[in-house]
N, C-alpha and C positions, 0 to 999 in steps of 0.2 A: 504493500499500499504506499502510495506517495505521500509526501508531507502535505501536499494540498488536499488530498483525500482525508488525511487524519485531522487537519484543521477543519474541514467541512463537517466531519463526524462530531468533533468536540463542540463546534459552534451549534450544530443541530441539537445536541444534548443540552447545552447551555440554555438555548432558547426554550426548550421544553421545560427545563427546571424553573427558569425565570417566570414563564407563563403560569406555572403551578404555584409560584410564590411571588405574587405580583407586587407585593410592597417592597421587595428587595430593590427594585428599580424605581422607587418612588422618590418624591421630593419633599422637603420640609420648608415651608415658607412662612414668613411673618412680615407685617407691615403695620407700624404703629399708627399710621394715618387711615389706612383702609380696614384694619382690624382692631379689635380691643388690644391694648398693650400686653396683656397676659395670654394672648391667644396665638397659637401657631397652627397651621394647617398641613396635614399629611396629604400630599397630592399623588394619587396613583394614576398614571397616564395610560391611554389605550396601548395595548401590546402590539406594536407594529414593527416592521423592518427598520423603520427610522430610529426607534428608541433602542432596538437591539444592536444596530450599528454603532449607536453612541456608547452603549454599555460594553459591548464585546468588540475588542480591537486586536489587531495583530501586532505583537510585540517584536517580531523578528526572530533571530537565532541566538541561541546561547550554546556554548561549547559543551558544558558539563552540567549534570544535575545539581551539583553543589552551587552552581551559578544562580540557581533559583533562590537559594538562601541569601546570597549576597544582594541580589536584585530586590528581594523582599525587604531586607534591612535598609537598603538605600533606594527606596522606590523612586523611580524616575519621574513620576507624575504627581506632584504635590497636591493638585487640585482634586484628584480623584476621591470620591466618597466624602467630599466635604460639602457643607451646606451651601447652596440649597439642594444640590444633587445633580444627577442621579446619585443615590446614596450607596449604590453598588457598582463597581466597575471590574471588568475582567480583561486581563491582558494574556493573550495566547502566545506561547513561545515554542519554537522548534528546537529540541535538544539534540544536537548533533551526535553527542557520545552514545546515546541510547537509541536514537531513532524514534523517539516518543514526542508526544506534544504535552506541554505543561501549561497550567493556567495559574496565574496570580490573581486571587480575588481580594479587592479592597472593599471592605464593608463597614459602614458606620454602624455604631451601637444603637443609633436611632431606629434602625430597621431590623435589628436582630438581637436575640439573646442566646444563651447557651442551648435552650431547648429548641428554638426555631432554626438555629445553626445546624443542629443535628438533623432536623427535618429536611432542610434544603440539600445538605450534603448526601443524605440517603437518596433523595430524589435524583441528584446528579449521578450518583453511582448507578441507579436503576435505569436512568435515561441512557447512559453510556453502554449498558447491556442490552438496550433495545426493549426494555420492558415498559409497560404502561404505568403511568403514575396515579397513585391514589389521590383523590381530591381531598384537600385539607379544609379546616374551618378558616374561612376568610378573616383577615385581621380587622376589616371595616366594622362588622357587627359587634366585635368585641370592644373596639375603640369607641363606637357609638354608645354602647351600653355604659362604658366608663364615663363618657362625657355627659350623657343624659341623666344619669343617676348619681352624679357626683355631689348634688346637694340633697340627696334623699335622707330619710331617717337612718338608714343603714350606713350610709357614708359618714354622716355626722357622728354616729355612735363609734365608728372605727376611729375617726380622727380624735374624738374625745378620750378614748382609751389611751392613745399615745400621749396626748397632752397631760393626762393625769400622771402617767408613769415617768414623764420627763420633767416634772415640776422641780424647781431648783437647779435647772440645767446650767444657769449662768455661774454657779459656784463650782463647777467642775471643769474650768478651763485647764487646770493642771493635768487633767487626764489626757490632753492632746500632747503627745511627745513630740519634741523637735519641730516647732513651727517652721514651715517651709513656703517659699514662693511658688505658686502654681501658675506656670505659663499657660496662656489660653489663646485660642483663636487662629493659630497658624500650624501648618505642618511641621515647622521647625520646632515649635513649642511642644508638639506631641512627641517628637523624637527626643527632645531635651528631657521630657518627663520619663523616658524609658531608656532608649539608646542601646539596648542589649537584649539578648534572648531572655526568656523567662528562666529564672534560676530554680532548679528542680531539686526535690528532696523525697526520698522514699524510706519508709521504716515500717517494721513489724510492731504489732501491739499484742504481746503475749498474754496479757490479762483480759483480753476482750471476750474470750469464750466464757470465762467466769462471770463477767458482767452480764453478757447475754443470757446466760442460764439463770442467774439469780435475780437479775434486775432488768427484765425485758422491756420495761417501760422507758429506759434511758437509751436513746439512740447514740451511735458513735459520733454523728456530726455534732451533737450537743457536747460530748466529751471533748472533742478537738476545739470547738468553739470556747468552751470553758478554759482550756489551756491557753488559748489566744488571749482571753481576758486576763488571766493570771500573769501572763508575760508582760501585759501592759502595766498592771499595778506594780509589778516588780521593778520595771524600768522607771516608772514615774514617781513611785512612792506615794501615790494617791490612794484614797480609800475606794475609789470607783474606777472601773474601766468604761471607756466611751468609744464606741465604734459603730460602723454601719455593717449590715449584711444584706445580701440580696435574697429575695423570695421569689421563686418561680411564679407564683400566683396563678397556677393552672388548674385549680380545682374546678372552678366554674366561672362564669361571667361575673364581673364585680357588681355588688350592690343590688342584686336582683331582689324584687319583693318576694317574700317567702312563697307566695302562691305560684310564682313562676319558677323559682328555684326547685320546689318540690316536684316539679314535673320531670326533672332530670334531663332536660333537652339542651342544656346550655353548658356542656362540659368544655373546658378550655385546654385540655391536654394537647390537642392537635392544631391549635391556632398557628397559622403561618405568619407569625409576626412577634414582636417583642412584648410579652406580658410581664416581664420582670419588674419587681418593685424594690425600692430601697426602704429599709426600716433602721431606725436608730436604736442602738442598745445602750442602756445605761445600767451597769451591773455593779451593785455594791458587794464588795468582798469582805465579809466578816471572817477574820482569820481564826476565830474561835469556833466557828461552825464546822460540823463534820463534813467530810468529802461527800458522802452520800446525800446529806441534806443539801449541799450546794448543787450537786448534780440533778437532784430531783426538782429543785427550784428552777434551775436553767431549763430543764425539760418542759416544765409547766409554762415558763416564759416563752419558750420557743413555740409551743402549741398555740399560744395566744398571738404571738407575733405573726405566725402563718396565717391565722384566722383574720387578723386585721391588717394584713400586709398592704392591701390596696387603698388604704386611707389616703385621701387627697393630701399631698405634701403641703400645699399652700395653706390648707385649713389647719394643719398642725402648726405651721409657722404662726398663723394668726392667733391660734388659741394659746400659744406660749407668750404672746406679747412681745416685749423687746428681746427676750431671749430667743425668740424664733429666728432672729437674724443670724444666730450662730449655726443653724442647721446646714446651710450650704457649705460652710468651711468644714464641718464635721464629715459631711458626705465624701469630701475629697481627701480626708486625712488618713483614717485607719479603716480598712475594710476586710471583711471575711466573707468568702463565697464558697459554699459547699456544692460541688458538682458530683451527683451520683455516678455519672459516666466517666469520671476522671481516670479511673484505672484503665478503661478501655481506650482512652485517648493516647495511652503510651504504646499501643500497638496499632497496626493498620486494620480497621474493622470492615473495609470495603472490598468488593470483589472485582470491580472494574477500574479502580483508581487507587492511588496511594497519596495520602497527605503527608508531605515530607517536611513541612516547616510552617510555623505560625508565629507572627509577630503581633504584639499588642502595644499601643501607645497610650498608656493611662496618665492622666494628669492627677496623680495620687501620691500620698506620702508613703504608705505601706499597703499593699494588697496581698492577701493570702487566699489562694485557691486550693481547695483540698477535696479529696474524694476517697472512696474505698475500692479496693480491688484485690487481685491475687486469687489463687486457687481456692482458699478458704475464707476469702473476704475478710481478712484481718490485716491487710497491708494498706497503709495510708500513703497515697500519692499527693504530693504537695508541690505547688509552684508559688513563687514570690516575685513581686515586682514593685516598683515604686521609686520615688525620688529621695527619700530620707536616708537611704543606705546604699553603699556600693555592694558589689557581689558578695564580698566577705561578711558584710553586715547582714544581708539578707539571709545567708546560710546560717549565721549565728542565730538569727531570729527563729528560723524554722527548727534548728537543733533544740532551742529552748522549748518550742511548742512540743517537739517529740518527747523530750524528757518529762515534761509535765503530763502529757497524755499517758505515758507509760505509768507514771506515778499515780495518777488518778484511777487507772484501771486495775492497779495492783490491790487485790482483796485485802492485803495486810494494812492498807491506808484508808480503807472505807470509813472506819469509825474514828480516824485521826483528825485533829484540827486541820483545817484548810491551810493555815499558815505554815505547815510543815513542807509545802511545796518548794520553798526557797532552798531547802537542803540539797535538792537535786541540781539546782543551778549554781551552787556555791562549792560543789565538790572540785 
């Protein structure tokens, strides 16, 4: 098969995938004179060859497959996937060394989250294999539901729950470690905020089987998240940990009246677009509390955070009064993200393509991505990124999370005071 034929096949598969995930090639626009100042519009244009020609372009030739990594890290098209859009762009390259075709996808987080990324990658893999694609739940009805019900009683109750638990937020500025300048608005700023591959870390959790057997109500993501909080209080010396985490928010459409939700027709698991929500965690660490008491408390909090994840962020800010202005800075400062499929990302899960490299450019202080994998599902896969630390600092941060996670799951520590966690960091 010639390079031209390979290009045509990949382009055909890309068009098929984009048509089935139409918001990938959408635009995000705002205009303070034509629209309300706090309103932006997601615009999905008609799927025509004109838009496909704009999104999918020929990048030329590369000598080796490793050149894909170099080209991704030093992407030659700074305006791609930037506002207003299109917010997904695809550059196709002929790899001379392997006789294959590669694609570099530049995708804005405004049109994708971890779940929908998995959806469109599976679609692309199936399209490359010539299979028909299953239709997904379109993003528009989900977004319409969020917008139309954002002032409903359900939405207000969710916002009020967050406001209540974040009372006194202004007294916890010390919980934000190492204030840093966040560059915004340009491609160079995004590179400055990352500038390197994600730093990876993998470790086993020997005590996980005991915890699963005797305390099934405590999920491992809560254990790792607790370790993340304890690392923070250890580093800052503050009484509280303060950070954000991401919630998939894919149980159902947000804020539906109970009469509609009970019908079970509005599941969000297969929505082809970003449903992810940001929630703020304010965790008080009582060092005299037992480990099991803290883990159970964190599990209860996590359940409620998931239930109220879709609370309108601006309503939370308004409800907090002057302290609400702190929330945007907190969002970009310290973040935890649990990805259940993280272990699978360490290998190639596809039949007709291979994902060889991924770069992300976060304007964030410290971001931890973690998930579970391995043959017995007791291996934690972790990645770190951010601006507050160099690579050595990121590795140290993840090693501290590992040590505390192991300590928390060790049955010998379950009835011990939480304050004992510092012993594993000071050895």
